NUZALUM-662125 format. One record per residue (C-alpha): residue number from 1; residue in one letter; x, y, z. Coordinates in Angstrom, 2 decimals, decimal comma. Last residue first. Layout:
<rs>
num NUM | residuo A | xx X | yy Y | zz Z
...
</rs>
This chain:
<rs>
num 243 | residuo R | xx 155,53 | yy 103,84 | zz 7,00
num 242 | residuo N | xx 154,98 | yy 100,22 | zz 5,69
num 241 | residuo D | xx 152,65 | yy 99,64 | zz 3,53
num 240 | residuo S | xx 153,85 | yy 102,52 | zz 1,21
num 239 | residuo T | xx 156,62 | yy 100,66 | zz 1,24
num 238 | residuo G | xx 154,49 | yy 97,57 | zz -0,08
num 237 | residuo A | xx 152,88 | yy 99,78 | zz -2,75
num 236 | residuo Q | xx 156,18 | yy 101,02 | zz -3,79
num 235 | residuo A | xx 157,40 | yy 97,44 | zz -4,93
num 234 | residuo L | xx 153,98 | yy 96,81 | zz -6,71
num 233 | residuo S | xx 155,01 | yy 99,52 | zz -9,04
num 232 | residuo R | xx 159,25 | yy 98,87 | zz -9,22
num 231 | residuo A | xx 157,95 | yy 95,22 | zz -10,25
num 230 | residuo V | xx 154,85 | yy 95,95 | zz -12,24
num 229 | residuo I | xx 156,90 | yy 98,76 | zz -14,50
num 228 | residuo R | xx 159,72 | yy 96,52 | zz -14,81
num 227 | residuo Y | xx 157,67 | yy 93,66 | zz -16,73
num 226 | residuo V | xx 156,11 | yy 96,63 | zz -18,55
num 225 | residuo D | xx 160,22 | yy 97,66 | zz -19,42
num 224 | residuo P | xx 160,26 | yy 93,62 | zz -20,06
num 223 | residuo S | xx 157,42 | yy 93,13 | zz -22,84
num 222 | residuo F | xx 155,93 | yy 89,93 | zz -22,69
num 221 | residuo G | xx 152,29 | yy 90,66 | zz -22,07
num 220 | residuo L | xx 153,07 | yy 94,53 | zz -23,70
num 219 | residuo G | xx 153,31 | yy 92,84 | zz -27,23
num 218 | residuo L | xx 149,88 | yy 91,28 | zz -27,51
num 217 | residuo H | xx 148,72 | yy 95,16 | zz -27,59
num 216 | residuo T | xx 151,97 | yy 96,46 | zz -29,41
num 215 | residuo A | xx 155,26 | yy 97,48 | zz -27,11
num 214 | residuo D | xx 156,87 | yy 101,03 | zz -26,98
num 213 | residuo V | xx 156,49 | yy 102,17 | zz -23,43
num 212 | residuo E | xx 154,73 | yy 105,12 | zz -21,43
num 211 | residuo Q | xx 153,39 | yy 105,26 | zz -17,99
num 210 | residuo H | xx 150,84 | yy 106,83 | zz -16,68
num 209 | residuo E | xx 150,49 | yy 107,93 | zz -12,82
num 208 | residuo I | xx 146,93 | yy 107,80 | zz -11,21
num 207 | residuo P | xx 145,98 | yy 108,95 | zz -7,42
num 206 | residuo G | xx 142,31 | yy 108,94 | zz -8,74
num 205 | residuo G | xx 141,13 | yy 112,40 | zz -9,75
num 204 | residuo D | xx 139,32 | yy 109,79 | zz -12,66
num 203 | residuo E | xx 138,78 | yy 113,04 | zz -15,23
num 202 | residuo D | xx 142,19 | yy 112,20 | zz -17,08
num 201 | residuo D | xx 142,30 | yy 108,55 | zz -17,83
num 200 | residuo I | xx 144,63 | yy 107,96 | zz -20,32
num 199 | residuo C | xx 144,30 | yy 104,35 | zz -21,82
num 198 | residuo A | xx 141,14 | yy 105,40 | zz -24,70
num 197 | residuo R | xx 143,83 | yy 108,13 | zz -25,46
num 196 | residuo W | xx 145,90 | yy 104,40 | zz -27,02
num 195 | residuo N | xx 143,56 | yy 103,20 | zz -29,38
num 194 | residuo V | xx 142,75 | yy 100,01 | zz -28,32
num 193 | residuo V | xx 143,54 | yy 97,20 | zz -30,49
num 192 | residuo G | xx 146,58 | yy 98,12 | zz -32,47
num 191 | residuo D | xx 148,69 | yy 99,92 | zz -29,59
num 190 | residuo R | xx 151,20 | yy 101,11 | zz -30,91
num 189 | residuo R | xx 151,14 | yy 104,25 | zz -28,69
num 188 | residuo T | xx 151,60 | yy 102,26 | zz -25,54
num 187 | residuo Y | xx 150,05 | yy 102,47 | zz -22,35
num 186 | residuo I | xx 151,10 | yy 101,09 | zz -19,71
num 185 | residuo A | xx 148,58 | yy 102,65 | zz -16,08
num 184 | residuo T | xx 150,17 | yy 102,09 | zz -12,44
num 183 | residuo V | xx 147,33 | yy 103,39 | zz -10,41
num 182 | residuo P | xx 147,16 | yy 104,34 | zz -6,02
num 181 | residuo V | xx 143,66 | yy 102,81 | zz -4,82
num 180 | residuo R | xx 141,16 | yy 105,87 | zz -3,60
num 179 | residuo L | xx 139,04 | yy 105,59 | zz -7,64
num 178 | residuo P | xx 135,97 | yy 108,13 | zz -6,15
num 177 | residuo T | xx 132,59 | yy 106,82 | zz -7,37
num 176 | residuo E | xx 131,19 | yy 109,24 | zz -9,54
num 175 | residuo K | xx 133,53 | yy 107,59 | zz -11,69
num 174 | residuo R | xx 131,35 | yy 104,82 | zz -12,45
num 173 | residuo L | xx 128,67 | yy 106,95 | zz -14,59
num 172 | residuo A | xx 131,47 | yy 107,30 | zz -16,38
num 171 | residuo V | xx 131,76 | yy 103,17 | zz -17,55
num 170 | residuo A | xx 128,03 | yy 103,69 | zz -17,94
num 169 | residuo R | xx 127,85 | yy 105,66 | zz -20,91
num 168 | residuo E | xx 130,43 | yy 104,54 | zz -22,66
num 167 | residuo I | xx 128,18 | yy 101,38 | zz -22,39
num 166 | residuo E | xx 124,84 | yy 103,18 | zz -23,85
num 165 | residuo D | xx 127,55 | yy 104,57 | zz -26,99
num 164 | residuo L | xx 128,64 | yy 101,28 | zz -27,39
num 163 | residuo D | xx 125,08 | yy 99,50 | zz -27,70
num 162 | residuo W | xx 126,71 | yy 95,40 | zz -27,29
num 161 | residuo D | xx 124,47 | yy 92,77 | zz -28,98
num 160 | residuo F | xx 126,99 | yy 90,50 | zz -29,24
num 159 | residuo R | xx 127,27 | yy 90,03 | zz -32,74
num 158 | residuo A | xx 126,46 | yy 93,61 | zz -33,10
num 157 | residuo A | xx 128,90 | yy 95,07 | zz -31,02
num 156 | residuo L | xx 130,95 | yy 92,88 | zz -32,35
num 155 | residuo S | xx 133,87 | yy 96,42 | zz -34,18
num 154 | residuo G | xx 134,03 | yy 97,25 | zz -30,61
num 153 | residuo A | xx 136,31 | yy 94,44 | zz -29,88
num 152 | residuo T | xx 138,82 | yy 96,82 | zz -32,38
num 151 | residuo T | xx 138,96 | yy 98,99 | zz -29,46
num 150 | residuo Y | xx 137,91 | yy 102,99 | zz -28,66
num 149 | residuo K | xx 133,75 | yy 101,50 | zz -28,64
num 148 | residuo P | xx 134,95 | yy 98,23 | zz -26,14
num 147 | residuo G | xx 134,54 | yy 100,30 | zz -23,23
num 146 | residuo G | xx 134,05 | yy 104,60 | zz -23,77
num 145 | residuo I | xx 137,27 | yy 105,81 | zz -21,58
num 144 | residuo V | xx 139,61 | yy 102,87 | zz -19,19
num 143 | residuo P | xx 140,78 | yy 101,34 | zz -22,34
num 142 | residuo S | xx 143,32 | yy 98,89 | zz -20,20
num 141 | residuo G | xx 146,32 | yy 98,15 | zz -22,73
num 140 | residuo F | xx 148,56 | yy 97,84 | zz -19,39
num 139 | residuo T | xx 147,08 | yy 98,47 | zz -15,67
num 138 | residuo V | xx 149,01 | yy 97,92 | zz -12,45
num 137 | residuo V | xx 146,26 | yy 98,50 | zz -9,12
num 136 | residuo R | xx 147,70 | yy 98,54 | zz -5,49
num 135 | residuo R | xx 146,50 | yy 98,05 | zz -2,43
num 134 | residuo V | xx 143,12 | yy 96,05 | zz -2,84
num 133 | residuo R | xx 141,06 | yy 95,08 | zz 0,22
num 132 | residuo E | xx 139,63 | yy 98,50 | zz 1,89
num 131 | residuo P | xx 139,38 | yy 100,33 | zz -1,82
num 130 | residuo R | xx 136,95 | yy 97,24 | zz -2,48
num 129 | residuo D | xx 134,04 | yy 99,10 | zz -5,28
num 128 | residuo R | xx 136,82 | yy 101,04 | zz -6,98
num 127 | residuo A | xx 139,68 | yy 98,28 | zz -6,21
num 126 | residuo A | xx 137,19 | yy 96,53 | zz -8,40
num 125 | residuo E | xx 136,88 | yy 99,36 | zz -11,25
num 124 | residuo R | xx 140,27 | yy 99,29 | zz -11,40
num 123 | residuo A | xx 140,98 | yy 95,19 | zz -11,45
num 122 | residuo L | xx 138,05 | yy 95,13 | zz -14,28
num 121 | residuo Y | xx 139,55 | yy 97,67 | zz -17,17
num 120 | residuo G | xx 143,30 | yy 96,22 | zz -16,43
num 119 | residuo G | xx 141,38 | yy 92,89 | zz -17,31
num 118 | residuo L | xx 139,89 | yy 94,42 | zz -20,72
num 117 | residuo S | xx 143,65 | yy 95,19 | zz -21,20
num 116 | residuo W | xx 145,82 | yy 92,83 | zz -19,99
num 115 | residuo G | xx 145,34 | yy 93,76 | zz -15,48
num 114 | residuo V | xx 147,73 | yy 93,72 | zz -12,37
num 113 | residuo L | xx 145,58 | yy 94,19 | zz -8,64
num 112 | residuo S | xx 147,66 | yy 93,77 | zz -5,18
num 111 | residuo L | xx 146,76 | yy 92,26 | zz -2,67
num 110 | residuo R | xx 145,31 | yy 93,94 | zz 0,61
num 109 | residuo G | xx 146,11 | yy 91,74 | zz 4,65
num 108 | residuo E | xx 143,94 | yy 87,98 | zz 6,09
num 107 | residuo T | xx 145,45 | yy 86,06 | zz 3,35
num 106 | residuo R | xx 142,82 | yy 83,89 | zz 3,03
num 105 | residuo D | xx 140,51 | yy 86,56 | zz 3,69
num 104 | residuo A | xx 141,78 | yy 88,46 | zz 1,28
num 103 | residuo L | xx 142,08 | yy 85,90 | zz -0,43
num 102 | residuo A | xx 138,27 | yy 84,92 | zz -1,23
num 101 | residuo D | xx 137,30 | yy 89,30 | zz -1,19
num 100 | residuo I | xx 139,11 | yy 89,46 | zz -4,36
num 99 | residuo R | xx 137,68 | yy 86,44 | zz -5,65
num 98 | residuo D | xx 134,11 | yy 88,50 | zz -4,85
num 97 | residuo V | xx 135,83 | yy 90,71 | zz -6,62
num 96 | residuo V | xx 136,73 | yy 89,23 | zz -9,41
num 95 | residuo Q | xx 133,04 | yy 87,72 | zz -10,18
num 94 | residuo E | xx 131,70 | yy 90,94 | zz -10,06
num 93 | residuo L | xx 133,46 | yy 91,80 | zz -12,73
num 92 | residuo T | xx 132,79 | yy 89,17 | zz -14,30
num 91 | residuo Q | xx 128,94 | yy 89,48 | zz -14,61
num 90 | residuo E | xx 128,81 | yy 93,59 | zz -15,25
num 89 | residuo V | xx 131,77 | yy 93,27 | zz -17,64
num 88 | residuo D | xx 130,97 | yy 90,13 | zz -19,48
num 87 | residuo G | xx 133,16 | yy 90,19 | zz -22,21
num 86 | residuo G | xx 133,78 | yy 86,44 | zz -22,31
num 85 | residuo N | xx 137,28 | yy 86,00 | zz -20,52
num 84 | residuo R | xx 138,06 | yy 82,18 | zz -20,43
num 83 | residuo G | xx 137,99 | yy 80,45 | zz -17,01
num 82 | residuo L | xx 137,27 | yy 82,28 | zz -13,61
num 81 | residuo G | xx 140,47 | yy 80,94 | zz -12,19
num 80 | residuo W | xx 141,78 | yy 85,01 | zz -11,88
num 79 | residuo G | xx 145,50 | yy 83,82 | zz -12,32
num 78 | residuo K | xx 147,62 | yy 84,42 | zz -8,58
num 77 | residuo A | xx 150,86 | yy 85,54 | zz -7,69
num 76 | residuo R | xx 151,99 | yy 84,83 | zz -4,31
num 75 | residuo Y | xx 155,03 | yy 87,23 | zz -5,01
num 74 | residuo G | xx 158,94 | yy 86,93 | zz -4,14
num 73 | residuo L | xx 159,89 | yy 87,88 | zz -7,19
num 72 | residuo Q | xx 159,85 | yy 84,53 | zz -8,67
num 71 | residuo S | xx 156,78 | yy 84,45 | zz -7,55
num 70 | residuo L | xx 156,20 | yy 88,07 | zz -10,09
num 69 | residuo Y | xx 158,44 | yy 86,57 | zz -13,00
num 68 | residuo R | xx 155,72 | yy 83,46 | zz -13,50
num 67 | residuo R | xx 152,96 | yy 85,55 | zz -13,10
num 66 | residuo L | xx 154,03 | yy 87,20 | zz -15,21
num 65 | residuo I | xx 155,27 | yy 83,88 | zz -17,58
num 64 | residuo W | xx 151,70 | yy 82,28 | zz -17,35
num 63 | residuo T | xx 148,78 | yy 85,47 | zz -18,10
num 62 | residuo S | xx 148,11 | yy 84,18 | zz -21,85
num 61 | residuo R | xx 147,08 | yy 80,81 | zz -20,16
num 60 | residuo D | xx 144,19 | yy 82,21 | zz -17,37
num 59 | residuo D | xx 142,47 | yy 82,14 | zz -20,04
num 58 | residuo A | xx 142,09 | yy 85,42 | zz -23,04
num 57 | residuo G | xx 139,57 | yy 86,10 | zz -25,19
num 56 | residuo F | xx 138,78 | yy 89,38 | zz -23,94
num 55 | residuo G | xx 142,67 | yy 90,81 | zz -21,63
num 54 | residuo H | xx 143,80 | yy 89,24 | zz -18,45
num 53 | residuo L | xx 143,89 | yy 89,65 | zz -14,66
num 52 | residuo V | xx 146,61 | yy 89,12 | zz -12,54
num 51 | residuo L | xx 145,70 | yy 89,04 | zz -8,65
num 50 | residuo V | xx 148,88 | yy 88,96 | zz -6,62
num 49 | residuo C | xx 149,83 | yy 88,63 | zz -3,47
num 48 | residuo E | xx 152,39 | yy 89,44 | zz -0,41
num 47 | residuo G | xx 154,49 | yy 86,98 | zz 0,41
num 46 | residuo D | xx 157,29 | yy 89,08 | zz 0,38
num 45 | residuo G | xx 158,53 | yy 90,58 | zz -2,75
num 44 | residuo R | xx 161,49 | yy 91,77 | zz -4,98
num 43 | residuo P | xx 163,01 | yy 95,09 | zz -5,66
num 42 | residuo E | xx 164,20 | yy 94,51 | zz -10,20
num 41 | residuo S | xx 167,63 | yy 92,15 | zz -9,90
num 40 | residuo L | xx 164,61 | yy 89,46 | zz -11,36
num 39 | residuo L | xx 164,54 | yy 91,27 | zz -14,69
num 38 | residuo S | xx 168,23 | yy 92,04 | zz -15,09
num 37 | residuo R | xx 169,21 | yy 88,39 | zz -15,05
num 36 | residuo R | xx 165,53 | yy 87,65 | zz -17,22
num 35 | residuo E | xx 166,54 | yy 90,00 | zz -20,06
num 34 | residuo L | xx 167,59 | yy 88,00 | zz -22,90
num 33 | residuo A | xx 165,10 | yy 85,56 | zz -21,44
num 32 | residuo L | xx 162,37 | yy 88,63 | zz -21,70
num 31 | residuo G | xx 164,27 | yy 89,23 | zz -24,80
num 30 | residuo P | xx 162,79 | yy 86,71 | zz -26,85
num 29 | residuo L | xx 159,27 | yy 87,13 | zz -26,42
num 28 | residuo A | xx 159,79 | yy 91,04 | zz -27,22
num 27 | residuo G | xx 158,90 | yy 89,03 | zz -31,01
num 26 | residuo L | xx 155,27 | yy 88,58 | zz -29,44
num 25 | residuo G | xx 154,68 | yy 92,28 | zz -31,22
num 24 | residuo A | xx 154,91 | yy 91,29 | zz -34,61
num 23 | residuo A | xx 151,26 | yy 89,63 | zz -34,31
num 22 | residuo E | xx 150,31 | yy 93,06 | zz -33,75
num 21 | residuo R | xx 152,23 | yy 94,08 | zz -36,70
num 20 | residuo V | xx 150,20 | yy 91,51 | zz -38,85
num 19 | residuo V | xx 146,96 | yy 92,09 | zz -37,64
num 18 | residuo S | xx 147,10 | yy 95,78 | zz -38,06
num 17 | residuo G | xx 148,22 | yy 95,21 | zz -41,37
num 16 | residuo L | xx 144,94 | yy 92,78 | zz -41,91
num 15 | residuo T | xx 143,43 | yy 95,37 | zz -40,96
num 14 | residuo L | xx 141,32 | yy 94,91 | zz -37,60
num 13 | residuo S | xx 139,61 | yy 98,72 | zz -36,62
num 12 | residuo P | xx 140,67 | yy 101,48 | zz -34,90
num 11 | residuo T | xx 137,36 | yy 103,53 | zz -33,00
num 10 | residuo E | xx 139,22 | yy 106,77 | zz -32,79
num 9 | residuo L | xx 139,06 | yy 109,31 | zz -30,03
num 8 | residuo D | xx 138,49 | yy 112,88 | zz -30,19
num 7 | residuo G | xx 134,48 | yy 112,54 | zz -31,30
num 6 | residuo F | xx 134,14 | yy 109,47 | zz -32,33
num 5 | residuo T | xx 136,26 | yy 108,65 | zz -35,72
num 4 | residuo E | xx 136,84 | yy 105,13 | zz -37,62
num 3 | residuo T | xx 139,76 | yy 104,33 | zz -38,39
num 2 | residuo A | xx 141,63 | yy 101,86 | zz -40,92
num 1 | residuo M | xx 144,74 | yy 100,78 | zz -40,28
</rs>
C-alpha cells in the first residue's frame, strides 16, 4: 500500500491492492454464522439502549447485523437515523448529541455508544460533550488522532475543501475537555483505510482500553472477535451501573 509520511504517522493511499485486501475482509461474514451459538453465549443486556454509529459514506444498513446481534443479546440497539454519514463532523456531532438527548429522555437513563470508523470518533466526542448521558463507548477502526489526515479519506481533501492540518488541530483542541466516559477502542494493524496508530489515543488521559484484533477495516464490522469485545464491554458498563 502506498503511503505519504506525516511526522510519526502515515496517510494510507488507496491502491488496487489495498482495495482488494479490504474487500476480502468481507469474508468475515460467514464466520459470524459459524460462531452464532458462541456469540449468543456472551453476557446479555437487560434492555439497555445502545446507539450504533456507522462510518464515512455509509448509512444504518452497514450496522444492521451488529444491531441485530445486540438486540438478540437483550439490548435496545438503535441506528442513528440520520441517513448517510457525509463527513461533516461539526454538524453531524450536533445531530448525534441531539439523538443521544432524545433517547436518554425517552429511556430515562444513560445509553452506550458503539461506533465504526468515523462513527466511533463521533461517539466518543458526543460522550465528551454529554458524559452524564453516556455509560460507555466502544469504537472500532476509529481515527482519534488527526481526523481524516491519516485515513484514505484524506485523499478527498481537495474535493471537500478540507484543510487537513486545521482539522488535526481542531481534533487536538477538543481534548482540552477531559474524556470521562470509559472507552474501549478496537483496532487492527491490517487496517487499509485508517492508519492503525491513529486509533491509539495516548494523549486524552481518560479511561481508555485498547483491544487489538486481526481484521481489515471493512472486516471489523463483521468480525466475531469485534462482536465479542463489544458484548463484553457493554456488559462492563451494566456492571458499573449496578455498583
